[in-house]
N, C-alpha and C positions, 0 to 999 in steps of 0.2 A: 293062365298059362295056355290052356287049350284054345282059348280065343286067339291068342297071339300066334299059336302054331297054325290055326286056320287062316289067319291073315298073312302069314309069311309068304306064300306064293304070290299073293297080290302085291305085297311090298317089294318083293324081288322083281316082279314085272315092272312096277313103277320105276324102280331104280334103273332098270335096263333101258326103259324109255327115256328117262332123264339123261342118262349117260349118252344115249344115241343122239338126243337133241343137242346136247352140249357139243358132241363131236361135229354134228352138221353145222352148228353155229360157228365153231372155230374154223371149219373149212370155208364157210361163206364169208368170213372176216379176214381179208388178206393182210391187214395190219397185224392182227393177232398171230396169223400164220407166220408172217415174216419175223416178228419179234421172238416167237417161240422156237422156230425151226431154222430161221435164216434162209429159207428156201421159198422163193416167190417168182420163179421164172415165168415170164409172159403174163403175170397177173396185173390187175388194174389197181393202181395206187394214186390215181390222179388227185391232186390237191390234198394229199394225205399229210397229216401233221406228224413229223418224225424228228423233231428237234432233239438233239443230243442222243439220238438212238445209237445203240451199240450194235453195229452191223458188220463187224470185221469178218471178211470171208464170205459174206452173204452172196447168194446166187439171185441176181436181179436181171439176168439176161433177158432182153426184149420186153422188160416190164414197162408199163405205162406210168411214169412218174411225173407227168406233165403238171407243172404248177405246184408240186409237192414242196414241203418245207423240211429240208434236211440240214438246216443250219447247225453247225458244230457237231454234226453226226460223225461217228467213226466208221469209215467204210474202207479201212485198210485191207487191201487184197481182195476187195469185192469184185464180183463179175457183173459188169454193167454193159456188156457187149450188146449193141443194137438197141439199148434202152431209149425210150422217149423221155428226154429230160428238158423239154422246151419250157423255158421260164422257171425251171426248178431252182429253189434257193439252196445253194451249197456253201453259203457263207461260212468261212472258218472251218469247213469240214476237213477231216483227215482222209485223203484219197491216196495215201502212199501205196504204191503197187497196184492200185485198182486198174481194171481193164475197161476202158471206155471206147474201145475200138468200134467204129460204126455207130456210135451213139449220137442222138440228136440233141445237141446242147445249145441250140439257137436261143438267145436271150437268157441263158442261165446265169445265175449270180454265183461266181466262184471267187469273189473277193476274199482275200485272206486265207484261201484254202491251201492245204499242203499237198503239193503235186509231185513229190519226189517219186521217180520211177513209174509215174502214171502213164498209161498207154492211150494215145489219142488217134491212132491210125484210122483214117477214113471218117473221123467224127465231123459233124457239122457244127461250126463254131461261130457262125455269124451273130453279131451283137451280144455274144457272151462277154461278161465282165470279169476280167482277171486282175483288176487293180489290187495290188498288195499281195497277190498270190505268191506262195513260197515254192521255190525250186520247180518252176515251169520247165519241163524237159526241153532243153535247147535243141537237141537233135531232131525233135519232132516238130518244132515250131520254126518254120522257114521265114525268111525275110518277107515273103509275100503274105504269109499269114499275119505277121506282125503289122504289115501295112494295111491289110484288110481290117484288122481289129482297130487300128488307129483311126482309119477313115470312118468306120462305123461309130466309134466313140465321138469323133469330132462332129459328125452329122447330128448327133444327139446333144451337142453342146458340152460334152465331157472333155474339154480341151486339155486339162492337166493330164488325164489318163492317156489321151491321144498322143501328147508330146512324149510320154514315156515309151509308148509302143513304136512311134517313129524312130526314137533314139535306139531302141532294140533292133529295129530293122537296119539302121545305119551301122550298128556294131557288126552285123553280118555282111553288109555290103556298103562300104563307105562311099561308093560312087553311085548310089541309088538316087537319081535325080528326083523321082516322085516323092521319096521320103523327105528330102530337104524341102520340097515345095509344101508338102503337107505340114511338116513341123513349123515351117515359116508362117503358114496361115493360122495354125493353132496358137503359135506364140503371139502373133499380132492380135488375135482375139482376146488374149490375156493382157493386152495393152503394152506389151514389151516390143516396141517398134524396132529398136536398134538390132537386137538379135534376130528378129523376124526378117529384117532386110538382109542380114548377113546370110541367112539360110536361103532366101529367095535368090540372092546373087549367085550362090553356089549351085542352086538348081538351074538357073539360067545358063551358067557356063557349061554344065553337063549336058543340058539339052542342045546347046549350040554345038558341042563336040559331037553329038549324035546326029547333027543336022536336022533336028526336029524344030523347024522354023515356027510352026503353029504354037508349040509349047513355049518357045522363047518369047514370042509376041505376047502371050497371055501373062507370062511371069513379069515381063517388062511393064505391062499395064498395072499389075498389082503393086509393083515397086513404086511406080509413079503415084498411085493412089495413096500409098503409105507415106511417101516422102514429100509430095507436093500438095496433097489435099488431106492432110490429117485432120480428124474431127477435133473440135474444141472440147475441153473437159466438160462433160455433162450435156454437150450439145448433140443429142441423138447419136452418141458414140456407139452405143450398143447396136443400133440399126445399121450404122456404117460398117461395122465389122461383120455383121450377119450378111449384109448384101455383098460385101467383098468376098466372103467365104463362099457364098452360094454361086457367085460368078465363076469360081474356079472349080467347083465340084465336078462339072462335066469332064474337065481335063483330068482330074484326079481319078475319076472312075475308069478311065481308059487303062489304068495300070493295075486294076484289080483282076487277078487271074480267076 
C-alpha cells in the first residue's frame, strides 16, 4: 500500500500527460474534431473520407474539402459558406437548408443530392454535376446557369444530362435560341435526328428574328449535315457527331455569361 502511495504522484503525472497528448491529437485531427464538435471552420479536410457522416448544422465555412467524399452525408443546415468543394463527392447528400454561398463547387458531384432551400448565391458551379438532384432551388438557378451546366455536360459527352439542363433553361425562357441549338446538337449526338432538326429549325428562326446572320448560317450548315449527309449505321457515326458538335461549340460559347 505504501509503495502504491509513493507511486501515486507519478501515476497522476502520467495520466495528465496522456490526457494532454490525447487532447493535442484530437486537435490535430480535423476529421475527429469535425465529427465530435461539428466545428471545423477554415480547417483542411482535403480528400477526407466522410461517407454517411452526420453533420447537420456543422460549421464548415471556408473549409478545404477539395476532393473529399461526402457521399450520402447529412449536411442539413450546415454552414459551407466560402468552402472549397472542388471535385467533392456529394452524391445523394442531404443539403437541405445548407448555406453554400460563395463556395467553390467546380467539378463537384451533386447527383441525387437533396437541395431544398439550399443557398447557392455567388457559388462557382462550372462542371458540377446535378443529374438527378432533388429540389434544385429554381429562383437561384437562372436560364444562363442551366445553359452553362448543359454546355459543360455536353462538352464532356454527357448528352442526356445536357438535354435535361437545356430543357430547364427553355422552361425559363422559351425563346432562348442558344438552348434550342444546344439541345438540338445533344439530341443529334444521341442519334435522334428528327427531334434534333426540329430544335435546330427553332434556333434558326429565333436567330433570324434577332438578325444574327452568323448564327443562322452555322445552324443551317448543321441542319444540312444532319439531313443531307447523315452517317451510315456503324460507319464512323460517332466521329461524325463529335465533329459536328465541335464545329458548333465556338458559337455556343458566345452565349455563356
